[in-house]
PAZA-315420 format. One record per residue: residue number from 1; x, y, z of N, C-alpha, C, O, CB in turn; residue in three letters. Coordinates in Angstrom, 2 decimals. Glycine has a CB too. Layout:
<pts>
  num      npx      npy      npz     capx     capy     capz      cpx      cpy      cpz      opx      opy      opz     cbpx     cbpy     cbpz  residu
  NUM        X        Y        Z        X        Y        Z        X        Y        Z        X        Y        Z        X        Y        Z     ALA
...
</pts>
This chain:
<pts>
  num      npx      npy      npz     capx     capy     capz      cpx      cpy      cpz      opx      opy      opz     cbpx     cbpy     cbpz  residu
    1     8.82   -25.99    -9.00     7.83   -26.53    -9.89     8.21   -26.27   -11.33     8.01   -27.11   -12.20     6.47   -25.97    -9.58     MET
    2     8.74   -25.10   -11.58     9.14   -24.74   -12.94    10.24   -25.68   -13.42    10.26   -26.07   -14.59     9.63   -23.27   -13.00     ARG
    3    11.16   -26.04   -12.53    12.25   -26.95   -12.91    11.68   -28.31   -13.32    12.16   -28.92   -14.28    13.25   -27.13   -11.75     ASP
    4    10.67   -28.77   -12.61    10.04   -30.05   -12.94     9.40   -29.99   -14.32     9.53   -30.92   -15.11     8.98   -30.43   -11.88     THR
    5     8.72   -28.89   -14.61     8.10   -28.74   -15.92     9.16   -28.64   -17.01     9.00   -29.20   -18.10     7.19   -27.51   -15.95     GLU
    6    10.24   -27.92   -16.72    11.32   -27.84   -17.70    11.89   -29.22   -17.98    12.14   -29.57   -19.13    12.43   -26.90   -17.20     ASP
    7    12.09   -30.02   -16.93    12.63   -31.37   -17.11    11.66   -32.24   -17.91    12.09   -33.01   -18.77    12.92   -32.03   -15.73     ALA
    8    10.37   -32.11   -17.63     9.38   -32.88   -18.39     9.36   -32.45   -19.84     9.18   -33.28   -20.73     7.98   -32.72   -17.77     ARG
    9     9.55   -31.15   -20.10     9.58   -30.65   -21.46    10.79   -31.20   -22.20    10.70   -31.63   -23.35     9.59   -29.11   -21.48     PHE
   10    11.93   -31.17   -21.52    13.16   -31.68   -22.13    13.04   -33.19   -22.39    13.53   -33.69   -23.39    14.37   -31.39   -21.22     ILE
   11    12.40   -33.89   -21.47    12.24   -35.34   -21.62    11.08   -35.69   -22.56    10.79   -36.87   -22.74    12.01   -35.98   -20.25     ALA
   12    10.43   -34.69   -23.15     9.35   -34.86   -24.12     8.11   -35.53   -23.52     7.36   -36.19   -24.23     9.84   -35.68   -25.28     HIS
   13     7.88   -35.35   -22.22     6.66   -35.89   -21.64     5.53   -34.87   -21.71     4.37   -35.23   -21.52     6.89   -36.31   -20.19     SER
   14     5.85   -33.58   -21.99     4.82   -32.59   -22.33     5.25   -31.90   -23.60     6.44   -31.79   -23.90     4.60   -31.56   -21.16     ILE
   15     4.28   -31.45   -24.35     4.62   -30.80   -25.61     4.73   -29.28   -25.42     4.54   -28.76   -24.33     3.58   -31.13   -26.70     ASP
   16     5.02   -28.62   -26.50     5.25   -27.18   -26.47     4.00   -26.42   -26.02     4.11   -25.47   -25.25     5.69   -26.68   -27.85     ASP
   17     2.82   -26.82   -26.48     1.58   -26.15   -26.10     1.31   -26.28   -24.61     0.92   -25.31   -23.96     0.42   -26.72   -26.90     GLU
   18     1.50   -27.47   -24.06     1.28   -27.68   -22.63     2.25   -26.83   -21.81     1.87   -26.24   -20.80     1.45   -29.17   -22.27     GLN
   19     3.49   -26.79   -22.26     4.50   -26.00   -21.56     4.13   -24.52   -21.58     4.24   -23.84   -20.56     5.88   -26.20   -22.18     PHE
   20     3.70   -24.01   -22.74     3.31   -22.61   -22.84     2.10   -22.32   -21.95     2.03   -21.27   -21.31     2.98   -22.24   -24.31     LYS
   21     1.17   -23.25   -21.91    -0.01   -23.08   -21.06     0.38   -23.01   -19.59    -0.07   -22.13   -18.86    -0.99   -24.21   -21.29     SER
   22     1.23   -23.94   -19.17     1.66   -23.96   -17.77     2.47   -22.72   -17.42     2.26   -22.11   -16.37     2.48   -25.22   -17.49     LEU
   23     3.39   -22.35   -18.30     4.24   -21.19   -17.99     3.41   -19.91   -18.00     3.68   -19.00   -17.21     5.40   -21.09   -19.00     SER
   24     2.42   -19.81   -18.89     1.55   -18.63   -18.90     0.74   -18.51   -17.63     0.57   -17.41   -17.11     0.61   -18.68   -20.09     GLY
   25     0.25   -19.64   -17.13    -0.53   -19.63   -15.90     0.34   -19.17   -14.73    -0.09   -18.35   -13.92    -1.12   -21.02   -15.61     ARG
   26     1.54   -19.68   -14.64     2.43   -19.28   -13.54     2.88   -17.83   -13.68     3.10   -17.15   -12.68     3.64   -20.19   -13.48     TYR
   27     3.02   -17.38   -14.92     3.39   -15.99   -15.13     2.29   -15.07   -14.60     2.59   -14.06   -13.96     3.66   -15.71   -16.63     LYS
   28     1.02   -15.41   -14.86    -0.10   -14.62   -14.35    -0.11   -14.62   -12.82    -0.37   -13.59   -12.20    -1.43   -15.15   -14.89     LYS
   29     0.15   -15.77   -12.22     0.19   -15.85   -10.75     1.30   -14.97   -10.18     1.10   -14.28    -9.18     0.39   -17.30   -10.30     GLU
   30     2.45   -15.00   -10.83     3.58   -14.18   -10.37     3.25   -12.70   -10.50     3.57   -11.91    -9.61     4.86   -14.52   -11.18     ILE
   31     2.61   -12.32   -11.61     2.22   -10.91   -11.79     1.23   -10.49   -10.71     1.29    -9.37   -10.21     1.62   -10.69   -13.20     GLU
   32     0.31   -11.38   -10.35    -0.64   -11.08    -9.29     0.04   -10.88    -7.95    -0.31    -9.97    -7.19    -1.67   -12.19    -9.17     GLY
   33     1.01   -11.72    -7.66     1.76   -11.58    -6.41     2.58   -10.30    -6.42     2.66    -9.61    -5.40     2.69   -12.80    -6.19     VAL
   34     3.18    -9.96    -7.56     3.94    -8.71    -7.66     3.04    -7.51    -7.42     3.44    -6.55    -6.76     4.61    -8.60    -9.04     ASP
   35     1.81    -7.55    -7.97     0.87    -6.45    -7.76     0.48    -6.33    -6.29     0.39    -5.22    -5.76    -0.38    -6.65    -8.62     GLU
   36     0.25    -7.46    -5.63    -0.08    -7.43    -4.21     1.07    -6.86    -3.40     0.85    -6.10    -2.46    -0.42    -8.84    -3.72     GLN
   37     2.29    -7.22    -3.76     3.45    -6.69    -3.04     3.58    -5.18    -3.24     3.93    -4.46    -2.30     4.74    -7.39    -3.51     MET
   38     3.30    -4.70    -4.45     3.40    -3.25    -4.68     2.32    -2.51    -3.90     2.55    -1.39    -3.45     3.28    -2.94    -6.18     SER
   39     1.14    -3.13    -3.73     0.09    -2.50    -2.93     0.49    -2.43    -1.46     0.09    -1.50    -0.76    -1.22    -3.27    -3.07     ASN
   40     1.26    -3.37    -1.00     1.71    -3.35     0.39     2.74    -2.25     0.63     2.89    -1.75     1.74     2.30    -4.70     0.77     LEU
   41     3.43    -1.89    -0.43     4.49    -0.90    -0.29     4.00     0.51    -0.64     4.77     1.32    -1.14     5.66    -1.27    -1.19     ALA
   42     2.73     0.80    -0.37     2.17     2.12    -0.66     2.88     3.20     0.15     3.49     2.95     1.18     0.67     2.15    -0.38     LYS
   43     2.76     4.38    -0.36     3.38     5.53     0.30     2.47     6.00     1.43     1.34     6.43     1.20     3.64     6.68    -0.72     ASP
   44     2.96     5.92     2.64     2.18     6.30     3.81     2.62     7.64     4.38     2.38     7.92     5.55     2.30     5.24     4.87     TYR
   45     3.24     8.48     3.57     3.71     9.79     4.03     2.58    10.66     4.55     2.75    11.36     5.55     4.44    10.51     2.91     ASP
   46     1.43    10.62     3.89     0.33    11.46     4.34    -0.12    11.09     5.74    -0.49    11.96     6.53    -0.84    11.37     3.38     GLN
   47    -0.10     9.79     6.06    -0.49     9.36     7.39     0.55     9.77     8.43     0.21    10.09     9.57    -0.69     7.85     7.42     TYR
   48     1.80     9.76     8.04     2.86    10.18     8.95     2.73    11.67     9.24     2.92    12.10    10.38     4.26     9.86     8.35     ILE
   49     2.41    12.46     8.22     2.22    13.90     8.42     1.07    14.18     9.40     1.19    15.02    10.29     1.93    14.60     7.07     ASP
   50    -0.03    13.46     9.23    -1.17    13.64    10.14    -0.78    13.25    11.55    -1.13    13.94    12.51    -2.38    12.81     9.67     VAL
   51    -0.07    12.15    11.68     0.37    11.70    13.00     1.29    12.72    13.65     1.17    12.98    14.85     1.07    10.35    12.89     LEU
   52     2.20    13.30    12.88     3.09    14.32    13.43     2.30    15.55    13.91     2.60    16.12    14.96     4.13    14.74    12.38     GLU
   53     1.29    15.94    13.13     0.45    17.09    13.54    -0.30    16.76    14.83    -0.43    17.62    15.70    -0.54    17.46    12.42     ARG
   54    -0.80    15.55    14.94    -1.53    15.16    16.14    -0.60    15.12    17.36    -1.00    15.51    18.45    -2.21    13.79    15.94     MET
   55     0.62    14.65    17.18     1.58    14.64    18.28     1.93    16.06    18.69     2.05    16.37    19.88     2.84    13.87    17.88     LEU
   56     2.11    16.93    17.70     2.39    18.33    18.01     1.22    18.95    18.76     1.41    19.72    19.70     2.68    19.13    16.71     GLU
   57     0.02    18.61    18.35    -1.18    19.10    19.03    -1.21    18.62    20.47    -1.56    19.38    21.38    -2.45    18.66    18.29     LEU
   58    -0.87    17.37    20.69    -0.88    16.82    22.04     0.18    17.48    22.92    -0.02    17.65    24.12    -0.66    15.30    22.00     ALA
   59     1.30    17.85    22.33     2.38    18.46    23.10     2.11    19.93    23.42     2.34    20.38    24.54     3.70    18.33    22.34     GLU
   60     1.61    20.67    22.43     1.42    22.09    22.63     0.29    22.57    21.72     0.51    22.81    20.53     2.74    22.88    22.36     ASN
   61    -0.89    22.71    22.27    -2.07    23.06    21.50    -1.93    24.44    20.86    -2.24    24.62    19.68    -3.31    23.02    22.38     VAL
   62    -1.47    25.40    21.62    -1.33    26.77    21.11    -0.39    26.85    19.92    -0.72    27.47    18.91    -0.84    27.70    22.20     GLY
   63     0.75    26.24    20.04     1.73    26.26    18.95     1.19    25.54    17.73     1.36    26.01    16.60     3.05    25.63    19.40     LYS
   64     0.54    24.42    17.94    -0.02    23.66    16.82    -1.07    24.48    16.09    -1.13    24.46    14.86    -0.63    22.33    17.31     ALA
   65    -1.89    25.20    16.83    -2.92    26.04    16.21    -2.29    27.19    15.43    -2.74    27.51    14.32    -3.89    26.59    17.27     TYR
   66    -1.27    27.81    15.99    -0.63    28.94    15.31     0.07    28.52    14.03     0.08    29.28    13.06     0.38    29.60    16.24     LYS
   67     0.65    27.34    13.99     1.38    26.90    12.81     0.50    26.15    11.80     0.98    25.77    10.73     2.53    26.00    13.23     THR
   68    -0.76    25.95    12.13    -1.66    25.20    11.24    -2.16    26.08    10.11    -2.25    27.30    10.24    -2.84    24.64    12.02     ALA
   69    -2.49    25.44     8.99    -3.11    26.19     7.90    -4.61    26.36     8.19    -5.12    25.87     9.20    -2.88    25.48     6.53     ASP
   70    -5.30    27.04     7.29    -6.70    27.39     7.51    -7.58    26.17     7.79    -8.35    26.15     8.75    -7.24    28.14     6.31     TYR
   71    -7.46    25.15     6.94    -8.30    23.96     7.10    -7.99    23.20     8.39    -8.89    22.67     9.04    -8.12    23.03     5.91     ASN
   72    -6.72    23.15     8.76    -6.35    22.49    10.01    -6.91    23.26    11.21    -7.37    22.66    12.18    -4.81    22.35    10.12     GLN
   73    -6.87    24.57    11.13    -7.43    25.38    12.22    -8.93    25.13    12.37    -9.44    25.00    13.48    -7.17    26.87    11.98     ARG
   74    -9.61    25.06    11.24   -11.04    24.75    11.29   -11.27    23.39    11.93   -12.20    23.22    12.73   -11.66    24.78     9.87     ARG
   75   -10.43    22.43    11.59   -10.54    21.11    12.19   -10.31    21.14    13.69   -11.02    20.48    14.45    -9.55    20.16    11.55     GLY
   76    -9.32    21.91    14.11    -9.06    22.04    15.56   -10.27    22.65    16.27   -10.71    22.15    17.30    -7.79    22.90    15.81     PHE
   77   -10.79    23.73    15.70   -11.94    24.38    16.31   -13.14    23.44    16.39   -13.84    23.39    17.40   -12.32    25.64    15.54     LEU
   78   -13.36    22.69    15.33   -14.46    21.74    15.34   -14.24    20.65    16.38   -15.17    20.25    17.08   -14.63    21.11    13.96     TYR
   79   -13.00    20.19    16.49   -12.69    19.13    17.43   -12.95    19.59    18.87   -13.46    18.82    19.68   -11.22    18.67    17.26     MET
   80   -12.60    20.83    19.18   -12.74    21.31    20.55   -14.14    21.85    20.87   -14.59    21.78    22.01   -11.72    22.39    20.80     PHE
   81   -14.81    22.37    19.85   -16.09    23.04    20.11   -17.24    22.44    19.32   -18.19    23.16    19.02   -15.97    24.50    19.80     PHE
   82   -17.21    21.17    18.98   -18.24    20.62    18.11   -19.62    20.58    18.78   -20.63    20.59    18.08   -17.84    19.23    17.69     LYS
   83   -19.67    20.53    20.08   -20.99    20.51    20.75   -21.66    21.89    20.71   -22.88    21.98    20.74   -20.84    20.05    22.21     LYS
   84   -20.86    22.95    20.64   -21.44    24.30    20.64   -21.69    24.81    19.22   -22.39    25.80    19.04   -20.53    25.27    21.38     THR
   85   -21.13    24.16    18.23   -21.29    24.64    16.85   -22.52    24.11    16.23   -22.81    24.42    15.07   -20.12    24.27    15.99     LEU
</pts>
């Protein structure tokens, strides 16, 4: 589409203002698409860490509890004993 507009500009079928307007609009669209792409490429390391902890828990509960930090231990206890707490 940009090539068509460039050709029309060169052939003088649109003026400089129209060309700037069209190119500005497409520039905004491209920036929006770039922003959407960057949102798709978010860092999911925290989710991977949680998944690894859950897999470790599924494999060996005792080891997972021993290697967990304070907050994770509280979470484990709550998960196993939430009806009694």
